[in-house]
Each structure stands twice: as C-alpha cells, then as structure tokens.
N, C-alpha and C positions, 0 to 999 in steps of 0.2 A: 483538609488534607493539603499538598500545598508542589513543586513540581521545580526543578532545578532544575536548570539546561547549563554545564559546563562543556568547553570547548577549547581546542588548540591547533591550529590551523597547521603543527609543525609538528605535529601527529606526539606530543609528550601527554603523556595520559595523567598524567604529578596534575603536573595543571588548568590542567579540563573536570578534572572532580576535591580544585577550591571549592569549600563552604559547602559538599554535603555532611549533612548532619542525621542517622540518625536514619540510614533510609531505609521502606520498605520494600519498595521493589526498583531493579534498575534496567537501564537498556543501555546499549552500547556502541553508535556507528561508527567503523574507524573500517578504516585501508586495509586493501588485499594483504600488501609488505609483513603490515606491523600488527596485524591480526594474533595472529594467533596470541605473539607478547601479549596483544589488548587484554585479550582474556584472560590470559593467566592472571596476567598482574591487576586485579581490577577481579577474578578474586582470595586472593591472601587478602586488599585490601575491606574486603565484604565479604566475607568466610561467609554460608548460611546467609545469605540474600538471595532470594532470587533474583534473578537477571536472565533476560534473554538479547540477544547480540545479534546483528553479522556486517556484511561489506555494506557501504553504500553513505551517503552526503547523511549531513545533517545539518540545518537549518533552527534560529531560532530568527534573528534577526539580520545575522546574514546568512552567508549557505559557508559549510567547509565542506573545501568539495573532498577534498586528499588529507583531510588532520585525523583529530577522532572528535568523536562527541556523544555525550551522555546525561541521560534526560534520569531519574531521582524522582521520586514518589516518596512521602515520608507524614508522617505526623494526622495518619487516618485511616489509613489503609490496610486493606488485609492483601493478599497478594499471594502467590506459584506458578514456580514456572515451572515446564518439561515438554518433552522431548517428543515431537509420532517422527517414528524413523522409515527406513524403506519407502516414501512418499509417490516411488515411482511406478511402486505398483500392488504395492500393500498398506498403508496407509491405519487404516480401519483396521489389523491384528494390533494397533497396538492401541485403538479408545477407548478401555478403558484404565489407561494411566488417562486423560481429560478426565473422565466421567469420576474416578476416585479425586482431585485438583478442587471438579466442582462440586462435591460432598465438603472438600473442607471446608472450601469458601466459604460455603453457605451464596450469602443473595439472593439475588430475581432484576428481572427485564428494570428494574426500577433499578438500584447502584449500578451492579460488575457488567462488567467488560469483559475480552475475550482480545488483547492485544495480540499478534502474529507476525514471524517473521518464513522465509518461505525458498524453499533452491528453487521449488519448480513444480512440475503438471498441476496445477492452482486449482484450478478449480477439482480436479477430483479431487483435490488434497480438503477446501474449503466444502466439497458437499460431505466427507465421510467428519468431517467436524463439527455442524452444524446439524449435521443427526443426533451427539447429544447437548449440545447450546442449544435446540429450542427447544429444549427437553422443561428449561427457566427460563425458556426467549431472551434467553442472555443472547445478544449483538456480538458481532463479532470487528473489527477491525484491525490490517494490514496493507504485508504487502512484503515483492519480490526483495529476496534482494541480489548482492552480487554475487561473482564469483565459486556458487555450487558448494557455499561454509555458512555455517549461519550456527548459532552456540546457543548454549543454558545451563547454570551453572557451573563454571566455569569448562566446561566441556566440549569443541569443535565438534560438529557431525558436520556432515554432507548426505544428500539425498535422505532432506529431514525436515521438519516444518515442525521451528519449536516455538511455546506460547504463553502469554503471560494470561492468568484469570489475578482480573484487585475489579476488587471492591471496593470503594469506595464507602464508609466508615459513616463519613459524617454529612450525607445528598446524593441527590442524584447522578446520572450519565445516560448521558441520550448522545449515537452515533451520529453523522451525517455525510448525502455522497451529493458534492457539488459538479451538475456535467457542461460543460460550457459549451458545448455543440448542442446541433434542432438538424434538422432534416434539411436538405438538402431537396428541393424540388417534388417529383415522384416517383424517384427511380427507384425501382425494386426487382430488386435478383434473386434467386434461387443458386447457391449456392453444388457446384461438382467439383466431377477431382478433386476431390480436397484428400487433403497426407497428414494426418488427423496428431502421430508420433514427432510430424516432422511443423507442424501446424499451417499444413501447407492447401491454398485454395486455386485451385487448377481453375476454373470457367464461374463463371459468370451468364447466366442466359443459355447457355452453350456454347459461350467463346471465348475464348482465352482473356481470365483473367485479371491480362498487367495489358494487353491489346483494347478492353471495358473502360478502364482504366483511364487510361491515356486521353484515349476517344472522345471522351467526357471532357476529361479536366486541360485539356490543351498544355500535352508536356508531353516530355520524352523521359526517357528511362534515370535517368539520372537524377531528372526534379522528384519523378513517383516521394523519397525515402526524403527529403523533405516539406511534400503538398502536402504527406500528413499530414504533423502539424492543424493542417486549414481542415483535411480533409482526408479522415479516419470511414471508416464506416460503422455500418453498429447492427444493429444484432433487437429487434424486437423486443423483453422476455415483460410479460407482463406488461404496465404499464410502462414501463425504465425501457430502453435501451442501454444492454452493455455496448460500450464502444470497444470498435476494433485496429488498432492499430498496422499497419504498416512495416514492416522487420527488413525485406528488402524482395529485391527482385530477382526472381527460382527461374529461370526460362521466361517462356514466356508468362506462365503458374507467378503467385507471390508470394511469400513467408506472410506472418504472421508475429506480432504476439502471442494470440488469444487461441488457441486448440475454436479451428469452425472445420462440423458437420456437412455435407455430403442433406440434398433438402430443404437447411436452413438455411432463410429468407434473410435474406441484407435490405439493408435502405445506406443511402448519400447520405453521410452530416456538410454541415460546414460550422466553420466558427462563430461564435456568437460574438454578444459582447460581453465578453468573457469581463470586465472592471465594472460595468453593474452586476454582474450574475455574482458578481465576491462582495459588494455591498452589498448583496439582496444577502445571500446567504449568511455576513456578518448581524445582522437586522434579525436577519428569522433567527441567527443563536443569543442575541438580545435580551428578541420577544422571549424564546421557550426558559430565558438565564438569565434573570437579572441580574445573583451575583450566580458570578465561575471565578472558581480553583484551578483551573488548571483548562489548554488545549495540546490535544496531541497529536499533527497528520502527517497523513502519507501525501503527499502531492505522485504526480511522474513523473519520472524524467524530463519524458516529450513532455508534457507542462514545465520544466524549468526548461527546459531547452526554448520552450517558442519564447512567455514572457521572458527570456534571458534575452531573448531575438528584437525582443521587443519594447528594451526597456522597460521595463516593468515589472524584474524580479524584487528590487531592493524597496518598492512604491511598493506591490502586493504583504511582504513581509512586514511594514511596514503598517501596515490597516490594516490584516489580522493580529498585530500588536495589541491592536489597541483593548482586544477585543478581557488581557493578559495577560497572561503568563499563557505562552503561544511555542511550542516545539516537531519539529517532529524531521521524517528522513525524505529523502527521494528515494523512490523505489521503481521498476520494473517493471510496477505490474501491484493494482490496490483491490482489494481485498475487504469486503462490504457484505457483510452476512455470509453468506450462503453462496456470490460475484466475485467475480472476477476479470475485476474492466480496467483499460490504459486508456490513459488522457483524462482521465477522472482525479478530483482530491475523497480523501477520506476525511471523516474525523473522530472524533472522544473529547463529549468536555466535564467537563466533570463537576459538580456545583460546589 
C-alpha cells in the first residue's frame, strides 16, 4: 500500500490534493471556517471514495495549524467509511453499521485497523465500538476533533463518531500507544465530588482537588493549566496508565479532558525523558516492521504544545519521518482500542 500526504497552509484544497492518484481511503484535516467547503469539494473530486474528516491540525514533516491536510491510502487497501450518530446519548443504536462494515471489509487483527474521529463522549463511544471490533480482534486508533463536527463520505455530522475500516491487502498492521509520563512519588488519591457530564474532579482523598494539586507542586491557580504538561493525573487500568489532563480550574475543583468517577484511584504523573522514549518507540516499530509502507499517528494537543515549548516538535517530526511515510493529526484526546487517553501518541503502522 501507499500513503499520500498533501497540505496547504493557506487552506487551498486543490493544492493539498495535487498528486493523489486512485485513492482507496481519504482522511481530511481542515480548519473550522473552511470545513464545510472542503468536505463538499473533496467528495466532488473523489466521488464514492470512502472518506472521513474532522477539524484539526495535521502534520508530516511540518505542522499545518490553520490550513488543510489530506491523507490518502492507495495501491492495496480495502476500506469502508461510516458514522455512528447520537454519541452523547446512544451510539449503540447505530452499531449495526459498524458490524456490517466489518463483514464488508473482512480482515482480522493481522491486517485491519479502525481509524476514528469523534466529537465527544469518547469513553462511551470507544466501549461501544470495541464491542464489535474485538470479535475480530481489530484494533482502533483515533482521536477527538475540534468544534464538534466531523464528516463521513461528504456529509457533515454533529454529535457523532466517524470511522474508516482499513484493510491492508499486502501486509500486516499494528497499533502502538506512547506514554512519556511515569508515576511521581507514591501519591495515590481516591476521587470524589465528580461530575461525569462536565468531567469535574471535585476532591482527592476528601480534600479540594485544586488545593491538593497546588500544595504538592507549589503552583498558583494560573500555573495549573501549564503545569499539567509536566504533571497530569493518571488512572491505572490493569498494566496500563490512562493519562488525565487538566482542562481548567472550576472553583476549588479541577475540570479535566477525560471523565473521572467517584472512587477512581488516581496517581500523579511526571514527565519523563520524552526524547529517549520517542527513540524507543521508533526502535520498537523498526524491530516489528523491517519494511513499512505507512505510519498514521495521533498526537495530543498538549504534547504538541509541550514539544513546541521545548523546541522539539520539528525534531520529533524529523525523527518519525525516518520510519518512512509518516503523517497524522493533532487531537484533543487519543483513542487506543477501547481506551480514551490524554497527552499521548497513538499510531498504526502498515507493512
């Protein structure tokens, strides 16, 4: 298979799609002002080609912050694109669409992946989708787009998740998740006073969550939102840790980017040697796949901000490009199988 990446910093779709030949699956990463225009134009240019899209930044060797990026797969791919609607209330109502697409595309855990873009309620959406995907052992990689709008096959949806089922007809696929954080000290907290709908974390071990965070890290209210780049919370999930980013201060509580429930056990995380961790990820991918056709990744907005602050973003993209054709987008939350995580990188590698 082949992966194409085209972009226009000026938001000109015709410039971004130059060079695409007989695509079999397309992903559109656009800006809020031109999203509708780009979705409609892309469908006219490539009618009938399975496609999904969202509002967000894209990248290859550089980042497209407010233009348009297009990622297309061709030459040995079987794909289907579709949507599950009403994700805030009942995504399971539409699960038959995914089940039918799984039958249509065929494939297995060896050669097939699901890529999704979502507007919200991610944890519930992923649990719903994975009930169908796990029957074939199919992995999922994706993320949350911006402004509450996504697209599938030329149609824009709100309160929805769009997905592409992609089967590599000439090789394997495998998904990865990269975590650049580790536990800080032996802090363990029992969450309480939560608001699941608003992602509010009210208290930790019975004390106001904001004050606990401030006391441990010696930060002011204003510094909390940038300190989460270095010190997010973590929720232990088996042998994995789900990262929980702080979105904003809400009185004496903290609003997060991921749902926290009463009685959840949380830990405090700290930033590790992210450059070494990136090298380890690249080394693992090369070990698993001596030959690589494409790598599609999702990087969290907070990772993008952190790497940019550390003047590492360009170097990071150069290092990832050494793997071959690497492209992706910056999400507001990352999806990995049935897990919704923050401040992470997820990716799928095609042989």
